[in-house]
VOBA-1610 file (N, C-alpha, C; in pm, whole numbers, padded with zeros to 5 digits, always signed):
BEGIN
Unk-00629+00475-01919Unk-00553+00574-01843Unk-00581+00561-01694Unk-00477+00573-01613Unk-00492+00575-01468Unk-00507+00720-01426Unk-00621+00753-01367Unk-00651+00890-01327Unk-00603+00911-01183Unk-00525+01016-01162Unk-00462+01040-01033Unk-00494+01181-00984Unk-00518+01194-00854Unk-00527+01324-00787Unk-00416+01329-00682Unk-00342+01438-00680Unk-00235+01458-00582Unk-00281+01563-00481Unk-00278+01528-00352Unk-00320+01619-00246Unk-00202+01647-00156Unk-00161+01774-00149Unk-00048+01812-00065Unk-00060+01960-00035Unk-00012+02002+00082Unk-00023+02143+00117Unk+00082+02229+00047Unk+00185+02166-00011Unk+00291+02240-00079Unk+00270+02238-00230Unk+00259+02357-00290Unk+00237+02367-00434Unk+00352+02304-00513Unk+00475+02315-00461Unk+00591+02259-00530Unk+00581+02107-00539Unk+00535+02043-00430Unk+00518+01897-00432Unk+00410+01858-00531Unk+00298+01931-00529Unk+00189+01900-00621Unk+00235+01910-00767Unk+00303+02019-00799Unk+00346+02037-00938Unk+00454+01936-00976Unk+00543+01905-00883Unk+00648+01808-00911Unk+00593+01670-00941Unk+00501+01623-00856Unk+00440+01492-00879Unk+00361+01494-01009Unk+00293+01606-01035Unk+00215+01616-01158Unk+00302+01605-01281Unk+00416+01671-01281Unk+00506+01666-01396Unk+00565+01526-01415Unk+00606+01464-01306Unk+00668+01332-01315Unk+00567+01229-01366Unk+00450+01226-01306Unk+00350+01127-01346Unk+00292+01157-01483Unk+00278+01286-01515Unk+00221+01324-01643Unk+00308+01284-01761Unk+00435+01252-01737Unk+00524+01210-01844Unk+00497+01066-01888Unk+00417+00992-01811Unk+00383+00854-01845Unk+00261+00851-01935Unk+00266+00768-02038Unk+00157+00763-02134Unk+00028+00707-02077Unk+00038+00627-01972Unk-00081+00560-01918Unk-00131+00624-01789Unk-00075+00739-01748Unk-00115+00805-01623Unk-00151+00949-01653Unk-00264+00992-01598Unk-00307+01132-01613Unk-00335+01190-01475Unk-00265+01296-01439Unk-00295+01368-01316Unk-00410+01464-01348Unk-00530+01424-01307Unk-00649+01499-01346Unk-00669+01623-01260Unk-00606+01627-01141Unk-00619+01744-01054Unk-00518+01734-00942Unk-00484+01849-00885Unk-00409+01855-00760Unk-00487+01944-00665Unk-00467+01926-00536Unk-00546+02002-00439Unk-00472+02014-00307Unk-00508+02114-00230Unk-00464+02124-00091Unk-00560+02041-00006Unk-00531+02028+00121Unk-00616+01946+00207Unk-00758+01996+00216Unk-00777+02128+00219Unk-00911+02184+00235Unk-01001+02152+00116Unk-00942+02136-00001Unk-01020+02111-00122Unk-01019+01964-00164Unk-00954+01879-00086Unk-00927+01742-00130Unk-01053+01661-00156Unk-01142+01655-00058Unk-01260+01569-00071Unk-01347+01614-00188Unk-01372+01744-00199Unk-01454+01795-00308Unk-01389+01765-00443Unk-01257+01781-00451Unk-01186+01755-00576Unk-01196+01608-00615Unk-01177+01519-00521Unk-01183+01376-00549Unk-01325+01335-00591Unk-01424+01389-00523Unk-01562+01356-00560Unk-01595+01404-00700Unk-01539+01518-00738Unk-01567+01573-00870Unk-01492+01497-00980Unk-01365+01465-00956Unk-01281+01406-01059Unk-01290+01254-01066Unk-01329+01189-00956Unk-01342+01044-00949Unk-01216+00972-01002Unk-01102+00997-00938Unk-00977+00934-00984Unk-00970+00787-00943Unk-00876+00717-01003Unk-00848+00579-00964Unk-00757+00574-00842Unk-00664+00669-00836Unk-00563+00671-00729Unk-00552+00812-00673Unk-00542+00822-00541Unk-00516+00949-00474Unk-00386+00937-00396Unk-00296+01030-00419Unk-00173+01040-00339Unk-00197+01152-00239Unk-00202+01119-00111Unk-00251+01209-00007Unk-00145+01237+00099Unk-00110+01362+00115Unk-00015+01402+00219Unk-00071+01367+00356Unk+00009+01301+00437Unk-00041+01256+00567Unk-00045+01368+00670Unk+00039+01471+00651Unk+00043+01582+00746Unk+00025+01714+00671Unk-00090+01779+00694Unk-00118+01908+00630Unk-00169+02005+00736Unk-00136+02133+00725Unk-00175+02228+00829Unk-00323+02265+00828Unk-00387+02259+00710Unk-00527+02302+00705Unk-00623+02189+00742Unk-00606+02072+00681Unk-00690+01956+00712Unk-00599+01835+00726Unk-00611+01762+00836Unk-00528+01645+00861Unk-00552+01539+00754Unk-00443+01478+00705Unk-00455+01376+00602Unk-00538+01257+00645Unk-00531+01219+00772Unk-00610+01107+00820Unk-00760+01138+00814Unk-00796+01263+00840Unk-00936+01304+00830Unk-00985+01294+00686Unk-00902+01341+00592Unk-00937+01331+00451Unk-00951+01185+00410Unk-00859+01100+00454Unk-00865+00957+00421Unk-00996+00896+00467Unk-01035+00923+00591Unk-01159+00865+00643Unk-01280+00913+00564Unk-01280+01040+00524Unk-01393+01090+00444Unk-01396+01023+00307Unk-01281+01007+00246Unk-01276+00943+00114Unk-01321+00798+00121Unk-01291+00731+00231Unk-01331+00590+00244Unk-01482+00572+00253Unk-01553+00679+00286Unk-01699+00669+00297Unk-01770+00705+00167Unk-01696+00751+00066Unk-01759+00788-00059Unk-01793+00662-00140Unk-01896+00668-00224Unk-01928+00554-00309Unk-01812+00522-00403Unk-01778+00395-00416Unk-01669+00352-00502Unk-01543+00435-00477Unk-01490+00429-00355Unk-01376+00515-00319Unk-01250+00480-00399Unk-01164+00579-00423Unk-01040+00552-00494Unk-00939+00481-00405Unk-00836+00428-00466Unk-00723+00375-00390Unk-00643+00494-00338Unk-00611+00491-00210Unk-00539+00604-00148Unk-00406+00557-00092Unk-00300+00625-00130Unk-00169+00602-00069Unk-00124+00732-00004Unk-00063+00721+00112Unk-00023+00838+00188Unk+00117+00884+00146Unk+00134+01015+00140Unk+00264+01075+00114Unk+00323+01123+00247Unk+00449+01091+00270Unk+00513+01134+00394Unk+00660+01163+00370Unk+00715+01246+00454Unk+00857+01280+00445Unk+00943+01182+00524Unk+00886+01127+00632Unk+00962+01041+00722Unk+00907+00899+00720Unk+00995+00799+00706Unk+00949+00660+00701Unk+00913+00605+00839Unk+00932+00687+00944Unk+00890+00645+01078Unk+00775+00729+01130Unk+00705+00798+01040Unk+00593+00883+01078Unk+00491+00803+01158Unk+00461+00848+01278Unk+00371+00774+01367Unk+00230+00763+01312Unk+00194+00848+01215Unk+00059+00843+01158Unk+00042+00731+01056Unk+00152+00676+01008Unk+00142+00580+00898Unk+00062+00457+00937Unk+00092+00399+01054Unk+00020+00279+01095Unk-00130+00307+01108Unk-00165+00423+01162Unk-00306+00459+01173Unk-00369+00468+01035Unk-00298+00529+00940Unk-00351+00542+00803Unk-00370+00405+00738Unk-00273+00316+00755Unk-00284+00183+00696Unk-00400+00105+00756Unk-00420+00120+00885Unk-00531+00052+00950Unk-00664+00119+00921Unk-00660+00240+00863Unk-00783+00312+00829Unk-00821+00296+00682Unk-00745+00215+00609Unk-00784+00187+00472Unk-00689+00234+00364Unk-00578+00298+00400Unk-00480+00338+00299Unk-00415+00213+00240Unk-00385+00217+00111Unk-00327+00102+00042Unk-00176+00100+00049Unk-00119+00195+00122Unk+00025+00199+00135Unk+00073+00341+00157Unk+00203+00359+00149Unk+00258+00494+00165Unk+00380+00511+00078Unk+00401+00634+00035Unk+00516+00669-00047Unk+00595+00778+00024Unk+00725+00767+00021Unk+00808+00876+00070Unk+00815+00984-00038Unk+00816+01108+00004Unk+00816+01218-00093Unk+00944+01224-00175Unk+01050+01159-00126Unk+01174+01157-00203Unk+01189+01029-00285Unk+01075+00963-00313Unk+01076+00846-00400Unk+01140+00882-00534Unk+01224+00794-00584Unk+01290+00821-00712Unk+01186+00839-00823Unk+01203+00941-00908Unk+01104+00967-01013Unk+01073+00846-01100Unk+01175+00766-01132Unk+01151+00651-01220Unk+01069+00543-01150Unk+01063+00544-01018Unk+00983+00446-00945Unk+00839+00491-00925Unk+00816+00620-00931Unk+00686+00675-00893Unk+00573+00622-00982Unk+00593+00624-01113Unk+00490+00576-01204Unk+00461+00427-01181Unk+00567+00350-01157Unk+00549+00206-01129Unk+00463+00185-01004Unk+00488+00262-00901Unk+00413+00248-00777Unk+00266+00286-00797Unk+00241+00389-00876Unk+00103+00427-00905Unk+00032+00316-00983Unk+00101+00254-01076Unk+00042+00141-01150Unk+00010+00026-01056Unk+00099+00001-00961Unk+00074-00104-00862Unk-00051-00075-00781Unk-00066+00049-00738Unk-00186+00089-00663Unk-00311+00072-00747Unk-00306+00113-00873Unk-00423+00104-00960Unk-00464-00040-00985Unk-00368-00132-00975Unk-00396-00274-00997Unk-00430-00345-00865Unk-00465-00266-00763Unk-00502-00319-00631Unk-00384-00381-00557Unk-00263-00339-00592Unk-00147-00386-00519Unk-00123-00304-00394Unk-00031-00352-00312Unk+00007-00285-00188Unk+00142-00217-00207Unk+00154-00093-00166Unk+00280-00021-00178Unk+00334+00005-00037Unk+00429-00078+00004Unk+00492-00065+00134Unk+00641-00082+00119Unk+00717-00011+00196Unk+00860-00033+00205Unk+00884-00130+00320Unk+00928-00254+00293Unk+00948-00350+00403Unk+01039-00297+00512Unk+01148-00230+00474Unk+01239-00176+00573Unk+01170-00071+00660Unk+01098+00020+00595Unk+01029+00125+00669Unk+00919+00067+00756Unk+00849-00035+00706Unk+00741-00095+00783Unk+00794-00162+00908Unk+00905-00231+00895Unk+00965-00296+01014Unk+01010-00191+01114Unk+01064-00079+01063Unk+01105+00029+01152Unk+00985+00084+01227Unk+00875+00102+01157Unk+00751+00151+01220Unk+00704+00058+01330Unk+00702-00072+01299Unk+00651-00169+01395Unk+00737-00176+01520Unk+00869-00160+01503Unk+00958-00162+01619Unk+00946-00033+01699Unk+00911+00077+01630Unk+00912+00207+01695Unk+00792+00232+01784Unk+00685+00154+01765Unk+00562+00183+01838Unk+00530+00072+01937Unk+00527+00102+02065Unk+00500+00002+02168Unk+00366-00067+02143Unk+00364-00196+02173Unk+00238-00270+02160Unk+00235-00358+02037Unk+00312-00324+01934Unk+00309-00406+01814Unk+00379-00540+01836Unk+00487-00539+01915Unk+00559-00663+01937Unk+00477-00764+02016Unk+00387-00716+02100Unk+00306-00807+02181Unk+00217-00894+02095Unk+00191-00850+01973Unk+00100-00925+01886Unk+00173-01029+01801Unk+00307-01034+01809Unk+00382-01120+01719Unk+00343-01267+01733Unk+00339-01319+01855Unk+00308-01461+01874Unk+00170-01496+01820Unk+00072-01411+01849Unk-00063-01437+01800Unk-00067-01431+01648Unk-00001-01332+01591Unk+00002-01318+01446Unk+00070-01438+01381Unk+00183-01480+01436Unk+00254-01594+01382Unk+00168-01719+01387Unk+00090-01734+01493Unk+00002-01850+01505Unk-00102-01849+01394Unk-00155-01731+01363Unk-00255-01724+01256Unk-00193-01750+01119Unk-00070-01703+01098Unk-00002-01731+00972Unk+00015-01881+00953Unk+00040-01953+01063Unk+00058-02099+01054Unk-00070-02170+01013Unk-00183-02101+01020Unk-00309-02161+00973Unk-00318-02166+00821Unk-00233-02090+00756Unk-00236-02084+00610Unk-00171-02207+00549Unk-00222-02246+00434Unk-00157-02354+00359Unk-00028-02300+00298Unk+00055-02391+00248Unk+00180-02350+00186Unk+00155-02256+00068Unk+00055-02287-00013Unk+00022-02202-00127Unk-00028-02066-00081Unk-00109-02063+00024Unk-00158-01935+00076Unk-00045-01849+00129Unk+00054-01912+00192Unk+00170-01835+00239Unk+00247-01777+00121Unk+00259-01855+00013Unk+00325-01804-00107Unk+00252-01681-00160Unk+00120-01691-00163Unk+00039-01579-00213Unk+00053-01458-00120Unk+00052-01481+00010Unk+00062-01372+00106Unk+00195-01296+00090Unk+00303-01369+00069Unk+00433-01304+00049Unk+00427-01212-00074Unk+00364-01258-00180Unk+00356-01177-00302Unk+00262-01060-00285Unk+00156-01078-00206Unk+00070-00965-00172Unk+00152-00858-00099Unk+00233-00902-00004Unk+00315-00809+00074Unk+00421-00741-00012Unk+00458-00804-00122Unk+00555-00743-00213Unk+00488-00643-00307Unk+00355-00632-00299Unk+00284-00532-00377Unk+00225-00582-00507Unk+00228-00711-00533Unk+00178-00763-00659Unk+00025-00767-00660Unk-00033-00741-00776Unk-00177-00754-00794Unk-00211-00902-00812Unk-00341-00935-00812Unk-00382-01074-00832Unk-00333-01128-00966Unk-00340-01045-01070Unk-00295-01088-01202Unk-00146-01118-01202Unk-00067-01030-01138Unk+00078-01050-01132Unk+00115-01172-01048Unk+00040-01192-00938Unk+00065-01309-00854Unk+00040-01436-00934Unk-00072-01438-01007Unk-00104-01554-01089Unk+00005-01585-01190Unk+00057-01480-01254Unk+00163-01500-01352Unk+00290-01552-01286Unk+00317-01506-01165Unk+00440-01546-01095Unk+00436-01693-01054Unk+00319-01739-01005Unk+00315-01877-00953Unk+00221-01966-01035Unk+00189-01921-01156Unk+00118-02003-01254Unk-00022-02045-01205Unk-00099-01946-01164Unk-00237-01968-01124Unk-00327-01869-01197Unk-00453-01906-01216Unk-00548-01815-01275Unk-00579-01701-01178Unk-00617-01586-01233Unk-00648-01471-01149Unk-00762-01501-01052Unk-00864-01574-01098Unk-00975-01611-01010Unk-00930-01698-00894Unk-00839-01789-00921Unk-00787-01875-00814Unk-00708-01794-00712Unk-00629-01699-00761Unk-00554-01612-00669Unk-00651-01531-00583Unk-00756-01480-00646Unk-00855-01403-00570Unk-00916-01487-00459Unk-00945-01613-00488Unk-01000-01703-00386Unk-00898-01724-00273Unk-00771-01740-00309Unk-00667-01757-00206Unk-00659-01632-00118Unk-00663-01513-00180Unk-00655-01389-00103Unk-00773-01378-00006Unk-00893-01413-00053Unk-01011-01409+00034Unk-00994-01502+00153Unk-00940-01622+00127Unk-00918-01718+00235Unk-00812-01667+00333Unk-00708-01603+00281Unk-00602-01548+00365Unk-00657-01441+00458Unk-00735-01348+00403Unk-00791-01241+00486Unk-00880-01298+00596Unk-00958-01401+00562Unk-01047-01461+00662Unk-00967-01531+00772Unk-00866-01608+00734Unk-00788-01681+00833Unk-00707-01587+00923Unk-00659-01477+00865Unk-00578-01383+00943Unk-00663-01282+01019Unk-00794-01283+00994Unk-00888-01193+01061Unk-00856-01046+01032Unk-00826-01018+00908Unk-00802-00880+00864Unk-00897-00850+00749Unk-00908-00722+00716Unk-01005-00681+00615Unk-00942-00623+00489Unk-00809-00612+00485Unk-00748-00554+00366Unk-00614-00621+00338Unk-00570-00606+00215Unk-00441-00662+00173Unk-00327-00597+00250Unk-00338-00467+00275Unk-00228-00400+00343Unk-00215-00447+00488Unk-00328-00475+00554Unk-00321-00529+00690Unk-00260-00669+00689Unk-00294-00748+00587Unk-00235-00882+00575Unk-00084-00872+00552Unk-00043-00773+00471Unk+00100-00755+00445Unk+00176-00716+00571Unk+00119-00627+00650Unk+00183-00588+00776Unk+00192-00706+00871Unk+00087-00786+00876Unk+00088-00903+00964Unk+00196-01001+00920Unk+00211-01020+00789Unk+00315-01110+00737Unk+00452-01061+00779Unk+00472-00931+00776Unk+00601-00876+00818Unk+00623-00896+00967Unk+00518-00873+01049Unk+00532-00892+01194Unk+00565-01037+01227Unk+00509-01129+01150Unk+00531-01271+01177Unk+00663-01321+01119Unk+00737-01235+01049Unk+00866-01275+00995Unk+00859-01355+00867Unk+00742-01359+00803Unk+00726-01440+00683Unk+00812-01389+00568Unk+00825-01258+00556Unk+00904-01203+00447Unk+01053-01229+00468Unk+01097-01225+00593Unk+01237-01255+00622Unk+01270-01399+00586Unk+01178-01491+00619Unk+01199-01632+00586Unk+01204-01651+00436Unk+01115-01581+00365Unk+01112-01591+00220Unk+01243-01539+00161Unk+01293-01428+00212Unk+01418-01370+00162Unk+01535-01466+00184Unk+01539-01529+00303Unk+01646-01625+00330Unk+01637-01745+00237Unk+01514-01790+00211Unk+01493-01903+00121Unk+01541-01871-00020Unk+01507-01751-00068Unk+01549-01709-00201Unk+01702-01698-00208Unk+01763-01646-00103Unk+01910-01634-00100Unk+01975-01771-00104Unk+01916-01866-00029Unk+01970-02001-00029Unk+01960-02068-00164Unk+01848-02045-00235Unk+01832-02103-00366Unk+01933-02044-00465Unk+01954-01912-00455Unk+02050-01847-00544Unk+02191-01900-00519Unk+02225-01922-00392Unk+02358-01970-00356Unk+02382-02112-00406Unk+02271-02189-00416Unk+02284-02328-00457Unk+02293-02348-00607Unk+02273-02240-00682Unk+02277-02252-00829Unk+02422-02251-00880
//
């Protein structure tokens, strides 16, 4: 079972997410909490995944995230937000969040995204991420440097990075490109070192800034057209 805690200042959101996720046989919402009770609840319940509202009136979601990251064996945390251009999202991702979910995520997608998080995958909306990067001054200045670092990757490492950015776990990546999970893990470690980042989500954002996902999409479209 994937154990989940939902943290949001609105009781309706907490109960709604609880009902949707609780309908899945492999997911259990072990607790819900407001921001003020979030850290204590997570420490008590020790969930696998925390869905954390990024903006709460009592305790800021970024503050809760930083506290959770300091706990022993911290859970995977994804931020909940209403707006895909929320200025706090980049800060949260750079502070250790494994991704973000919009509160109007389709119910049938929600359980899938939680499973992705539990499997150490990254949950990002490419469209929303690109919007974020364009919306905040200073991100474009890093494009050339980021692209140069991406060019340090081998062809296989670039393939793995694209799949990391798509949210796949090591096991799923291995199945997609016919590699053992251990080999994929080694590739991911090498990618993080070459890109000078410390998390999969930072590597995914860098891949997007460097245009790697756009190139991959064009390549896939070309292959489909040629069939």
